[in-house]
C-alpha positions as CSV (number, residue, x, y, z in Angstrom):
1,M,-11.2,-17.7,-22.2
2,S,-8.3,-15.4,-20.8
3,R,-9.0,-12.5,-18.6
4,K,-5.7,-10.8,-19.6
5,S,-6.8,-10.5,-23.2
6,G,-10.4,-9.5,-23.1
7,G,-10.7,-7.8,-19.9
8,K,-8.8,-4.7,-20.2
9,K,-10.8,-3.2,-22.9
10,K,-14.1,-4.0,-21.4
11,R,-13.0,-2.6,-18.0
12,S,-11.5,0.6,-19.5
13,T,-14.6,1.4,-21.4
14,A,-16.8,0.6,-18.3
15,G,-14.7,2.9,-16.5
16,L,-15.2,5.7,-18.8
17,I,-18.8,5.2,-19.0
18,L,-18.8,5.1,-15.2
19,D,-16.8,8.3,-15.0
20,V,-19.3,10.0,-17.3
21,I,-22.1,8.9,-15.2
22,L,-20.6,10.2,-12.2
23,V,-19.9,13.3,-13.8
24,F,-23.5,13.9,-14.6
25,A,-24.8,12.7,-11.3
26,T,-22.4,14.9,-9.2
27,G,-22.7,17.8,-11.5
28,G,-19.3,18.2,-12.3
29,L,-17.9,17.7,-8.8
30,W,-16.4,14.1,-9.9
31,L,-14.6,16.0,-12.9
32,I,-13.0,18.4,-10.4
33,W,-11.8,15.6,-8.1
34,I,-10.2,13.8,-11.2
35,L,-8.4,17.1,-12.1
36,V,-7.2,17.7,-8.6
37,R,-5.9,14.2,-8.3
38,Y,-4.2,14.3,-11.9
39,L,-2.5,17.7,-10.9
40,R,-1.3,16.3,-7.4
41,N,0.2,13.2,-9.0
42,N,2.1,15.2,-11.7
43,S,3.5,18.0,-9.5
C-alpha cells in the first residue's frame, strides 16, 4: 500500500471535516482566522 496515492484524498477530506467542526466549536472564530491568514498570504 502506498501512502502517496491513497493518503492525500483522505487527509484533505479529514482536514475539511476538522475545519467544519472547529468553525462550529468556536462559533465562527476559526473561519475568521482562516480568512485573516488567507488575506495575509495573498497581500
